[in-house]
N, C-alpha and C positions, 0 to 999 in steps of 0.2 A: 249710308249717309250720302247725300248728294247736294249739289247746288242745282236748282231748277231754274232754267231760263225759259221764257215764254216761247222762244223760237224753236225749242227742242221738242222732239216727239215725246220724250219721257214726261214733259209737263202734262201733255194730254193723257198719257198712260198712267200717271202717278196716282190717279184716283182722288186727288186733293180737290175738295169742292172749292169753287171760287169763293173768296172771302173768308177762308179758314182763319181763325184768329191766331195771331202770333203767341206762342207759348209765354214769352217774356213780357210783352207790353199789352197784349190783348187786342191790339188794333188789327184791322183786316190786313192780311198778308197776301201779296200777289207776287208773281215772278218779277225779278229774281228773288229767290228765297233759299234758305238752308232747310233741308228736309231730311229727317231721320225717321226710321220706323223702329219702334221698340220691340222687345221680345214677344209681347203678346199682340203685336200688330197695330199698336196705337201709334199715331203719327205725332211727330214733334216738328212744328213749322215755326221758323224764325225769320224775321227780317235780317239781312246781313249785319246791320249795326247792332241789333239786339243779340245776335250770336256772339259778337265781340264782347258786349257788356256782360252777358251771362258767363262766358268763358272766364273773364277776369274775376268775376265774383266767385265762381267755383274754385279757381286757383287760390284766391284769398282765403276761402273757407278751409281748403285742404292745408294751406300753410298754417292757419290757426290750430288745426288739429295736430299737425306735426310739432309745432312749438309747444303746445300744451302737454302733449303726451310724450314729447321728446323722442319721437320715432320718425323714420323716413318711410313714406308710403311709396311703394314701387308701382310703376306703371304696368298694367295688365296688357299683354299683347296677345293677339290671336295667333294661333299656330297654323 
């Protein structure tokens, strides 16, 4: 996971084609952007504001699962 800034070398090295669509809104994304690479090498590109919106919606969905199933979902951390 990274935040990509246009002035950084890793923006050029990221391999993200210019105009890659934002995962959340579908609009063209350019630096600054939130950039994640998935397990199979797929890229997740988000505008910063879209990353916030997606995060809030994911938290809301997890909360609904916890309330419905009456369970607490533990955070998975890397070792």
